[in-house]
Residue frames as qw, qx, qy, qz and C-alpha x, y, z in Angstrom:
[[0.000, 0.888, 0.460, 0.000, 0.00, 0.00, 0.00],
 [0.386, 0.387, -0.013, 0.837, 1.25, 3.48, -0.87],
 [0.312, -0.619, -0.547, 0.470, 0.71, 5.36, 2.38],
 [0.132, -0.306, 0.081, 0.940, 1.69, 8.75, 0.92],
 [0.181, -0.180, -0.619, -0.743, -0.89, 8.36, -1.85],
 [0.350, -0.547, -0.760, -0.022, -3.60, 7.23, 0.57],
 [0.276, -0.553, -0.352, 0.703, -2.92, 10.24, 2.82],
 [0.024, -0.132, 0.317, 0.939, -3.02, 12.56, -0.20],
 [0.246, -0.380, -0.748, -0.485, -6.41, 11.14, -1.24],
 [0.350, -0.630, -0.629, 0.290, -7.76, 11.75, 2.27],
 [0.236, -0.392, -0.072, 0.886, -6.36, 15.29, 2.20],
 [0.040, -0.088, -0.515, -0.852, -8.29, 16.05, -1.02],
 [0.178, -0.554, -0.810, -0.072, -11.70, 15.12, 0.44],
 [0.152, -0.854, -0.445, 0.223, -13.83, 18.23, 0.83],
 [0.325, -0.498, 0.183, 0.783, -11.19, 20.50, -0.69],
 [0.517, 0.800, 0.101, -0.288, -11.63, 22.81, -3.61],
 [0.631, -0.161, 0.550, 0.524, -9.49, 21.55, -6.48],
 [0.419, 0.827, -0.014, -0.374, -8.80, 23.83, -9.44],
 [0.722, 0.021, 0.506, 0.470, -7.11, 22.72, -12.65],
 [0.203, 0.817, -0.121, -0.526, -5.65, 25.32, -15.02],
 [0.245, 0.542, -0.663, -0.455, -5.23, 24.22, -18.61],
 [0.917, 0.123, 0.238, -0.294, -6.21, 21.13, -20.53],
 [0.272, 0.612, -0.732, -0.126, -2.80, 19.78, -21.43],
 [0.752, 0.044, -0.646, -0.127, -2.29, 16.03, -21.49],
 [0.298, 0.096, -0.759, 0.571, -0.96, 16.02, -17.92],
 [0.329, -0.022, 0.387, -0.861, -4.08, 17.72, -16.56],
 [0.744, -0.001, -0.403, -0.534, -6.38, 15.33, -18.40],
 [0.596, 0.026, -0.768, 0.232, -4.69, 12.60, -16.32],
 [0.019, 0.036, -0.574, 0.818, -5.25, 14.65, -13.14],
 [0.554, -0.020, -0.018, -0.832, -8.91, 15.25, -14.00],
 [0.742, 0.013, -0.608, -0.280, -9.50, 11.57, -14.76],
 [0.464, 0.003, -0.771, 0.437, -7.93, 10.45, -11.50],
 [0.129, -0.012, 0.445, -0.886, -9.68, 13.04, -9.34],
 [0.655, -0.036, -0.222, -0.722, -13.03, 12.11, -10.91],
 [0.683, -0.024, -0.730, -0.025, -12.36, 8.47, -10.01],
 [0.280, -0.085, -0.683, 0.669, -12.10, 9.70, -6.40],
 [0.129, -0.740, -0.646, -0.137, -15.47, 11.48, -6.77],
 [0.325, -0.481, -0.162, 0.798, -13.92, 14.93, -6.26],
 [0.303, 0.904, 0.289, -0.086, -15.42, 18.16, -7.61],
 [0.577, -0.133, 0.271, 0.759, -13.05, 19.94, -9.99],
 [0.248, 0.895, 0.107, -0.354, -13.03, 23.47, -11.37],
 [0.695, 0.139, 0.399, 0.582, -11.35, 23.59, -14.77],
 [0.051, 0.865, 0.006, -0.499, -9.98, 26.88, -16.07],
 [0.602, 0.208, 0.500, 0.587, -9.23, 27.41, -19.76],
 [0.062, -0.402, 0.042, 0.913, -8.65, 30.84, -21.24],
 [0.369, 0.243, -0.402, -0.802, -10.38, 30.28, -24.57],
 [0.665, 0.211, 0.647, -0.306, -13.55, 28.30, -25.08],
 [0.451, 0.502, -0.493, -0.549, -13.17, 26.63, -28.44],
 [0.941, 0.108, -0.179, -0.264, -13.66, 23.28, -30.07],
 [0.561, 0.424, -0.642, 0.306, -10.05, 22.31, -29.42],
 [0.205, -0.358, 0.633, -0.655, -10.60, 22.74, -25.68],
 [0.785, -0.042, 0.251, -0.566, -13.79, 20.73, -25.71],
 [0.820, 0.327, -0.451, -0.129, -12.24, 17.99, -27.87],
 [0.256, 0.419, -0.767, 0.412, -9.76, 17.28, -25.08],
 [0.420, -0.092, 0.656, -0.620, -12.63, 16.46, -22.74],
 [0.082, -0.149, -0.946, -0.275, -14.47, 13.28, -23.52],
 [0.457, -0.446, -0.416, -0.647, -18.27, 13.25, -23.54],
 [0.673, -0.422, -0.574, 0.199, -18.05, 11.47, -20.20],
 [0.381, -0.169, -0.282, 0.864, -16.11, 14.43, -18.78],
 [0.098, -0.217, -0.210, -0.948, -18.36, 17.06, -20.36],
 [0.582, -0.441, -0.455, -0.509, -21.48, 15.46, -18.88],
 [0.583, -0.216, -0.649, 0.439, -19.98, 14.91, -15.44],
 [0.305, -0.874, -0.262, -0.272, -21.66, 17.00, -12.73],
 [0.710, -0.557, -0.044, 0.428, -18.38, 17.04, -10.77],
 [0.512, 0.069, 0.239, 0.822, -16.67, 19.20, -13.42],
 [0.068, 0.904, 0.294, -0.303, -17.17, 22.95, -13.53],
 [0.619, 0.300, 0.280, 0.670, -15.75, 24.64, -16.63],
 [0.104, -0.871, -0.122, 0.464, -14.57, 28.26, -16.59],
 [0.598, 0.347, 0.363, 0.625, -13.68, 30.11, -19.81],
 [0.120, 0.927, 0.252, 0.251, -13.06, 33.68, -20.90],
 [0.346, 0.654, -0.270, 0.616, -10.83, 36.63, -20.14],
 [0.368, -0.601, 0.404, -0.583, -11.67, 36.58, -16.42],
 [0.857, -0.047, -0.488, -0.158, -11.36, 32.80, -16.16],
 [0.609, 0.041, -0.608, 0.508, -8.90, 32.92, -13.23],
 [0.163, -0.600, 0.104, -0.776, -10.64, 35.58, -11.15],
 [0.726, -0.526, 0.123, -0.425, -11.88, 33.27, -8.36],
 [0.758, 0.270, -0.557, 0.208, -8.78, 31.08, -8.25],
 [0.047, 0.468, -0.587, 0.659, -7.91, 32.38, -4.79],
 [0.746, -0.287, 0.205, -0.565, -10.67, 30.21, -3.30],
 [0.860, 0.207, -0.462, -0.062, -8.82, 26.98, -4.23],
 [0.751, -0.581, 0.313, 0.014, -7.19, 24.64, -1.76],
 [0.623, -0.202, 0.594, 0.467, -5.13, 22.97, -4.51],
 [0.495, 0.763, -0.109, -0.401, -4.28, 24.30, -7.96],
 [0.732, -0.021, 0.561, 0.386, -2.93, 21.93, -10.59],
 [0.302, 0.805, -0.153, -0.488, -1.42, 23.89, -13.47],
 [0.879, 0.427, 0.116, 0.177, -0.39, 22.67, -16.89],
 [0.679, -0.254, 0.139, 0.675, 3.33, 23.10, -17.56],
 [0.339, 0.441, 0.350, 0.754, 2.56, 25.78, -20.17],
 [0.259, -0.884, -0.295, -0.255, 0.78, 28.02, -17.64],
 [0.320, 0.504, -0.400, 0.696, 3.14, 30.56, -16.09],
 [0.525, -0.461, -0.645, 0.310, 3.19, 30.24, -12.27],
 [0.264, -0.262, -0.234, 0.898, 3.71, 33.99, -11.84],
 [0.123, -0.555, -0.508, -0.647, 0.35, 35.12, -13.24],
 [0.165, -0.362, 0.334, -0.855, -1.12, 37.65, -10.76],
 [0.781, -0.279, -0.105, -0.549, -4.15, 35.46, -10.01],
 [0.875, -0.015, -0.456, 0.160, -1.95, 32.44, -9.25],
 [0.357, 0.278, -0.485, 0.748, 0.43, 34.46, -7.08],
 [0.414, -0.371, 0.165, -0.815, -2.54, 35.90, -5.20],
 [0.887, -0.207, -0.276, -0.306, -4.05, 32.43, -4.65],
 [0.747, 0.081, -0.510, 0.418, -0.75, 31.11, -3.29],
 [0.060, 0.345, -0.386, 0.854, -0.44, 34.13, -0.97],
 [0.621, -0.290, 0.081, -0.724, -3.94, 33.29, 0.29],
 [0.573, -0.306, 0.706, -0.282, -2.95, 29.69, 1.09],
 [0.898, 0.359, -0.024, -0.252, -3.64, 27.76, -2.12],
 [0.623, -0.376, 0.617, 0.299, -1.19, 24.95, -2.84],
 [0.560, 0.684, -0.285, -0.370, 0.17, 25.30, -6.38],
 [0.594, -0.271, 0.745, 0.138, 1.26, 21.99, -7.86],
 [0.529, 0.457, -0.481, -0.530, 1.36, 19.97, -11.07],
 [0.972, 0.058, -0.113, -0.199, 0.86, 16.42, -12.25],
 [0.723, 0.389, -0.465, 0.331, 4.59, 15.74, -12.44],
 [0.076, -0.533, 0.538, -0.648, 5.29, 17.28, -9.02],
 [0.761, -0.266, 0.299, -0.511, 2.69, 15.01, -7.41],
 [0.941, 0.203, -0.270, 0.001, 4.05, 11.94, -9.21],
 [0.443, 0.471, -0.560, 0.518, 7.48, 12.73, -7.75],
 [0.323, -0.435, 0.468, -0.698, 5.96, 13.35, -4.29],
 [0.787, -0.124, 0.280, -0.536, 3.65, 10.33, -4.23],
 [0.817, 0.307, -0.475, -0.115, 5.31, 7.54, -6.19],
 [0.802, -0.544, 0.230, -0.083, 6.50, 4.76, -3.86],
 [0.920, 0.111, 0.158, 0.341, 9.45, 3.78, -6.06],
 [0.447, -0.425, 0.263, 0.742, 12.77, 5.12, -7.29],
 [0.461, 0.849, 0.235, -0.107, 12.59, 7.82, -9.96],
 [0.569, -0.115, 0.332, 0.743, 15.16, 8.62, -12.59],
 [0.243, 0.889, 0.218, -0.321, 14.84, 12.16, -13.94],
 [0.602, 0.097, 0.401, 0.683, 16.38, 13.15, -17.26],
 [0.146, 0.935, 0.207, -0.248, 16.71, 16.78, -18.30],
 [0.487, -0.264, 0.386, 0.737, 18.86, 18.98, -20.50],
 [0.262, 0.585, -0.102, -0.761, 18.66, 21.06, -23.62],
 [0.642, 0.400, -0.464, -0.460, 18.73, 18.27, -26.23],
 [0.443, 0.236, -0.865, -0.021, 18.39, 14.49, -26.37],
 [0.413, -0.204, 0.605, -0.649, 16.02, 14.06, -23.44],
 [0.858, 0.140, 0.056, -0.492, 13.47, 11.89, -25.25],
 [0.738, 0.396, -0.546, 0.008, 16.12, 9.61, -26.75],
 [0.139, 0.381, -0.764, 0.502, 17.93, 9.27, -23.43],
 [0.588, -0.123, 0.446, -0.663, 14.68, 8.64, -21.52],
 [0.894, 0.226, -0.149, -0.356, 13.66, 5.96, -24.01],
 [0.605, 0.421, -0.652, 0.175, 17.07, 4.26, -23.97],
 [0.109, -0.336, 0.723, -0.593, 17.30, 4.24, -20.16],
 [0.732, -0.028, 0.322, -0.600, 13.80, 2.79, -19.84],
 [0.874, 0.310, -0.311, -0.209, 14.54, 0.08, -22.43],
 [0.361, 0.432, -0.752, 0.342, 17.79, -0.89, -20.67],
 [0.347, -0.227, 0.642, -0.645, 15.93, -1.19, -17.37],
 [0.850, 0.123, 0.067, -0.507, 13.14, -3.27, -18.95],
 [0.705, 0.410, -0.578, -0.024, 15.75, -5.60, -20.44],
 [0.229, 0.261, -0.802, 0.486, 16.93, -6.31, -16.89],
 [0.374, -0.400, -0.835, -0.056, 13.42, -7.31, -15.84],
 [0.021, -0.243, -0.433, 0.868, 12.36, -4.10, -14.15],
 [0.127, 0.741, 0.650, 0.108, 8.77, -2.90, -14.36],
 [0.288, -0.163, 0.050, 0.942, 9.29, 0.61, -15.73],
 [0.193, 0.847, 0.483, -0.108, 6.89, 3.54, -16.08],
 [0.410, 0.071, 0.224, 0.881, 7.96, 6.28, -18.49],
 [0.013, 0.856, 0.516, -0.025, 6.47, 9.76, -18.22],
 [0.269, -0.594, 0.019, 0.758, 6.92, 13.48, -18.09],
 [0.255, 0.639, -0.217, -0.692, 7.53, 15.51, -21.24],
 [0.096, -0.138, 0.905, 0.390, 7.68, 12.32, -23.26],
 [0.446, -0.080, -0.398, -0.798, 3.89, 12.58, -23.37],
 [0.607, -0.290, -0.732, -0.106, 2.72, 9.97, -20.90],
 [0.348, -0.582, 0.305, -0.669, 1.23, 11.32, -17.68],
 [0.447, 0.039, -0.869, 0.206, 1.57, 9.01, -14.69],
 [0.290, -0.218, 0.421, -0.831, -0.71, 10.65, -12.13],
 [0.804, -0.041, 0.001, -0.594, -3.65, 8.36, -12.91],
 [0.818, 0.171, -0.548, 0.028, -1.35, 5.32, -12.65],
 [0.067, -0.577, 0.603, -0.547, -0.14, 6.03, -9.09],
 [0.799, -0.253, 0.314, -0.446, -2.43, 3.36, -7.61],
 [0.969, 0.232, -0.086, -0.019, -0.71, 0.71, -9.77],
 [0.440, 0.657, -0.496, 0.360, 2.91, 1.72, -9.20],
 [0.860, -0.473, -0.177, 0.077, 4.66, -0.34, -6.51],
 [0.382, -0.845, 0.341, 0.152, 7.85, 0.21, -4.50],
 [0.710, -0.171, 0.581, 0.360, 9.62, -2.34, -6.71],
 [0.574, 0.714, 0.334, 0.224, 8.85, -0.47, -9.95],
 [0.418, -0.280, 0.128, 0.855, 10.96, 2.27, -11.50],
 [0.322, 0.881, 0.321, -0.130, 9.90, 5.57, -13.06],
 [0.497, -0.047, 0.288, 0.817, 11.91, 7.28, -15.78],
 [0.149, 0.871, 0.378, -0.274, 10.86, 10.90, -16.31],
 [0.445, 0.369, 0.226, 0.784, 11.73, 13.27, -19.10],
 [0.227, -0.786, -0.375, 0.437, 11.78, 16.67, -17.41],
 [0.337, 0.878, 0.124, 0.318, 11.84, 20.09, -19.02],
 [0.577, 0.086, -0.258, 0.770, 15.01, 22.05, -18.41],
 [0.153, -0.533, -0.022, -0.832, 12.68, 24.86, -17.34]]
Protein backbone atom coordinates (compact mmCIF):
# COMPACT_ATOMS: atom_id res chain seq x y z
CA UNK A 1 0.00 0.00 0.00
CA UNK A 2 1.25 3.48 -0.87
CA UNK A 3 0.71 5.36 2.38
CA UNK A 4 1.69 8.75 0.92
CA UNK A 5 -0.89 8.36 -1.85
CA UNK A 6 -3.60 7.23 0.57
CA UNK A 7 -2.92 10.24 2.82
CA UNK A 8 -3.02 12.56 -0.20
CA UNK A 9 -6.41 11.14 -1.24
CA UNK A 10 -7.76 11.75 2.27
CA UNK A 11 -6.36 15.29 2.20
CA UNK A 12 -8.29 16.05 -1.02
CA UNK A 13 -11.70 15.12 0.44
CA UNK A 14 -13.83 18.23 0.83
CA UNK A 15 -11.19 20.50 -0.69
CA UNK A 16 -11.63 22.81 -3.61
CA UNK A 17 -9.49 21.55 -6.48
CA UNK A 18 -8.80 23.83 -9.44
CA UNK A 19 -7.11 22.72 -12.65
CA UNK A 20 -5.65 25.32 -15.02
CA UNK A 21 -5.23 24.22 -18.61
CA UNK A 22 -6.21 21.13 -20.53
CA UNK A 23 -2.80 19.78 -21.43
CA UNK A 24 -2.29 16.03 -21.49
CA UNK A 25 -0.96 16.02 -17.92
CA UNK A 26 -4.08 17.72 -16.56
CA UNK A 27 -6.38 15.33 -18.40
CA UNK A 28 -4.69 12.60 -16.32
CA UNK A 29 -5.25 14.65 -13.14
CA UNK A 30 -8.91 15.25 -14.00
CA UNK A 31 -9.50 11.57 -14.76
CA UNK A 32 -7.93 10.45 -11.50
CA UNK A 33 -9.68 13.04 -9.34
CA UNK A 34 -13.03 12.11 -10.91
CA UNK A 35 -12.36 8.47 -10.01
CA UNK A 36 -12.10 9.70 -6.40
CA UNK A 37 -15.47 11.48 -6.77
CA UNK A 38 -13.92 14.93 -6.26
CA UNK A 39 -15.42 18.16 -7.61
CA UNK A 40 -13.05 19.94 -9.99
CA UNK A 41 -13.03 23.47 -11.37
CA UNK A 42 -11.35 23.59 -14.77
CA UNK A 43 -9.98 26.88 -16.07
CA UNK A 44 -9.23 27.41 -19.76
CA UNK A 45 -8.65 30.84 -21.24
CA UNK A 46 -10.38 30.28 -24.57
CA UNK A 47 -13.55 28.30 -25.08
CA UNK A 48 -13.17 26.63 -28.44
CA UNK A 49 -13.66 23.28 -30.07
CA UNK A 50 -10.05 22.31 -29.42
CA UNK A 51 -10.60 22.74 -25.68
CA UNK A 52 -13.79 20.73 -25.71
CA UNK A 53 -12.24 17.99 -27.87
CA UNK A 54 -9.76 17.28 -25.08
CA UNK A 55 -12.63 16.46 -22.74
CA UNK A 56 -14.47 13.28 -23.52
CA UNK A 57 -18.27 13.25 -23.54
CA UNK A 58 -18.05 11.47 -20.20
CA UNK A 59 -16.11 14.43 -18.78
CA UNK A 60 -18.36 17.06 -20.36
CA UNK A 61 -21.48 15.46 -18.88
CA UNK A 62 -19.98 14.91 -15.44
CA UNK A 63 -21.66 17.00 -12.73
CA UNK A 64 -18.38 17.04 -10.77
CA UNK A 65 -16.67 19.20 -13.42
CA UNK A 66 -17.17 22.95 -13.53
CA UNK A 67 -15.75 24.64 -16.63
CA UNK A 68 -14.57 28.26 -16.59
CA UNK A 69 -13.68 30.11 -19.81
CA UNK A 70 -13.06 33.68 -20.90
CA UNK A 71 -10.83 36.63 -20.14
CA UNK A 72 -11.67 36.58 -16.42
CA UNK A 73 -11.36 32.80 -16.16
CA UNK A 74 -8.90 32.92 -13.23
CA UNK A 75 -10.64 35.58 -11.15
CA UNK A 76 -11.88 33.27 -8.36
CA UNK A 77 -8.78 31.08 -8.25
CA UNK A 78 -7.91 32.38 -4.79
CA UNK A 79 -10.67 30.21 -3.30
CA UNK A 80 -8.82 26.98 -4.23
CA UNK A 81 -7.19 24.64 -1.76
CA UNK A 82 -5.13 22.97 -4.51
CA UNK A 83 -4.28 24.30 -7.96
CA UNK A 84 -2.93 21.93 -10.59
CA UNK A 85 -1.42 23.89 -13.47
CA UNK A 86 -0.39 22.67 -16.89
CA UNK A 87 3.33 23.10 -17.56
CA UNK A 88 2.56 25.78 -20.17
CA UNK A 89 0.78 28.02 -17.64
CA UNK A 90 3.14 30.56 -16.09
CA UNK A 91 3.19 30.24 -12.27
CA UNK A 92 3.71 33.99 -11.84
CA UNK A 93 0.35 35.12 -13.24
CA UNK A 94 -1.12 37.65 -10.76
CA UNK A 95 -4.15 35.46 -10.01
CA UNK A 96 -1.95 32.44 -9.25
CA UNK A 97 0.43 34.46 -7.08
CA UNK A 98 -2.54 35.90 -5.20
CA UNK A 99 -4.05 32.43 -4.65
CA UNK A 100 -0.75 31.11 -3.29
CA UNK A 101 -0.44 34.13 -0.97
CA UNK A 102 -3.94 33.29 0.29
CA UNK A 103 -2.95 29.69 1.09
CA UNK A 104 -3.64 27.76 -2.12
CA UNK A 105 -1.19 24.95 -2.84
CA UNK A 106 0.17 25.30 -6.38
CA UNK A 107 1.26 21.99 -7.86
CA UNK A 108 1.36 19.97 -11.07
CA UNK A 109 0.86 16.42 -12.25
CA UNK A 110 4.59 15.74 -12.44
CA UNK A 111 5.29 17.28 -9.02
CA UNK A 112 2.69 15.01 -7.41
CA UNK A 113 4.05 11.94 -9.21
CA UNK A 114 7.48 12.73 -7.75
CA UNK A 115 5.96 13.35 -4.29
CA UNK A 116 3.65 10.33 -4.23
CA UNK A 117 5.31 7.54 -6.19
CA UNK A 118 6.50 4.76 -3.86
CA UNK A 119 9.45 3.78 -6.06
CA UNK A 120 12.77 5.12 -7.29
CA UNK A 121 12.59 7.82 -9.96
CA UNK A 122 15.16 8.62 -12.59
CA UNK A 123 14.84 12.16 -13.94
CA UNK A 124 16.38 13.15 -17.26
CA UNK A 125 16.71 16.78 -18.30
CA UNK A 126 18.86 18.98 -20.50
CA UNK A 127 18.66 21.06 -23.62
CA UNK A 128 18.73 18.27 -26.23
CA UNK A 129 18.39 14.49 -26.37
CA UNK A 130 16.02 14.06 -23.44
CA UNK A 131 13.47 11.89 -25.25
CA UNK A 132 16.12 9.61 -26.75
CA UNK A 133 17.93 9.27 -23.43
CA UNK A 134 14.68 8.64 -21.52
CA UNK A 135 13.66 5.96 -24.01
CA UNK A 136 17.07 4.26 -23.97
CA UNK A 137 17.30 4.24 -20.16
CA UNK A 138 13.80 2.79 -19.84
CA UNK A 139 14.54 0.08 -22.43
CA UNK A 140 17.79 -0.89 -20.67
CA UNK A 141 15.93 -1.19 -17.37
CA UNK A 142 13.14 -3.27 -18.95
CA UNK A 143 15.75 -5.60 -20.44
CA UNK A 144 16.93 -6.31 -16.89
CA UNK A 145 13.42 -7.31 -15.84
CA UNK A 146 12.36 -4.10 -14.15
CA UNK A 147 8.77 -2.90 -14.36
CA UNK A 148 9.29 0.61 -15.73
CA UNK A 149 6.89 3.54 -16.08
CA UNK A 150 7.96 6.28 -18.49
CA UNK A 151 6.47 9.76 -18.22
CA UNK A 152 6.92 13.48 -18.09
CA UNK A 153 7.53 15.51 -21.24
CA UNK A 154 7.68 12.32 -23.26
CA UNK A 155 3.89 12.58 -23.37
CA UNK A 156 2.72 9.97 -20.90
CA UNK A 157 1.23 11.32 -17.68
CA UNK A 158 1.57 9.01 -14.69
CA UNK A 159 -0.71 10.65 -12.13
CA UNK A 160 -3.65 8.36 -12.91
CA UNK A 161 -1.35 5.32 -12.65
CA UNK A 162 -0.14 6.03 -9.09
CA UNK A 163 -2.43 3.36 -7.61
CA UNK A 164 -0.71 0.71 -9.77
CA UNK A 165 2.91 1.72 -9.20
CA UNK A 166 4.66 -0.34 -6.51
CA UNK A 167 7.85 0.21 -4.50
CA UNK A 168 9.62 -2.34 -6.71
CA UNK A 169 8.85 -0.47 -9.95
CA UNK A 170 10.96 2.27 -11.50
CA UNK A 171 9.90 5.57 -13.06
CA UNK A 172 11.91 7.28 -15.78
CA UNK A 173 10.86 10.90 -16.31
CA UNK A 174 11.73 13.27 -19.10
CA UNK A 175 11.78 16.67 -17.41
CA UNK A 176 11.84 20.09 -19.02
CA UNK A 177 15.01 22.05 -18.41
CA UNK A 178 12.68 24.86 -17.34
